[in-house]
N, C-alpha and C positions, 0 to 999 in steps of 0.2 A: 504494500500500500504506500509506503514511504517513497519507494522508487517511482511508482506511478505518479504520485503527486509532484515529485521533483521534475519529472519529464513534462507533465501537463503544464506546470507553472513556469517552466524554463523557456524564455523567449528564444534561445538559440535553437531549440528543437523545432519551434514553429517556423523560424527562418529557414531551417534546413528543408522542411517540407515545402515551403513556399518557393524557395529559390533554387534548390538543387534537384530535388526529386522530379519535378515536372520535365526537366530536360531529358530524362531517360524514359519517360512514359509519354504515350501519345495523348492528344487532347481527348477528354472524356473517358480516360482510363478508369476502370472500376476501383473502388476502394480496396478491394482485395489485392489488386496489383500494387497499389501504393503501400499497403501494409507489408506485402511480401518483399518489396524493395527495401523497406526500412529494416525488416527482419534479417534479410540476407546481408545487408551492410553492417548491421550490428554484430551479427554472429561472426562475420569475417574479421571485423576489427578485434573482437575479444579473442578470437583464435590466434591472431597475430600477436597480440599483447601477451597472451598466456605462453605461447611458444618462445617468445623473446625472453620473458622473465624466467622461464624454465631453463633456457640455455645459459643465461647469465647467472643463475643462482649459485652454482659452484664457484664461479669467479668472485662474486661479491661476498661469499662466505669465508674466503681466505682472509686471515688477520691483517696481512699487509695491505691488501686492496681496501679492506674496510677502514683501516686507519687512514689511508690516503684519501678516500672519499670523505670521511669525517673531517679531515684537515681542510680539504678544499671547500667543503660546505661551511665550515667555521670561518674560513678566510672570506668567503663570499658574504656571509651574514655580517661580519665585522665591517667589511668595506661598505655594504649598504647602510649599516648603522652610522658609520662615519660620514657618508655622503648626506644622509638625512640630518645629522647633527650640524653639519656645516652649511647646509643649504639655507637660502634666505627666500622669503616670499617676495614676489615682484610687487 
């Protein structure tokens, strides 16, 4: 239910259906075709994400890689914080 409400209230989902999906379907396409197109796109995306995460899992589980990622993330957050602290409003 939470996922359904998130998608229904998400303006990006509506823009996706209005802007992108009609390019692949003919005028007057049935709602079933629109739903099938969305379903196929979503399933394909999550399959790609799951396979990439599965392939990289062993790499990111190594202590050296994890330490490097943590260090890079920390540096990025500190840099963003410093930029925010030194910025002035126009």
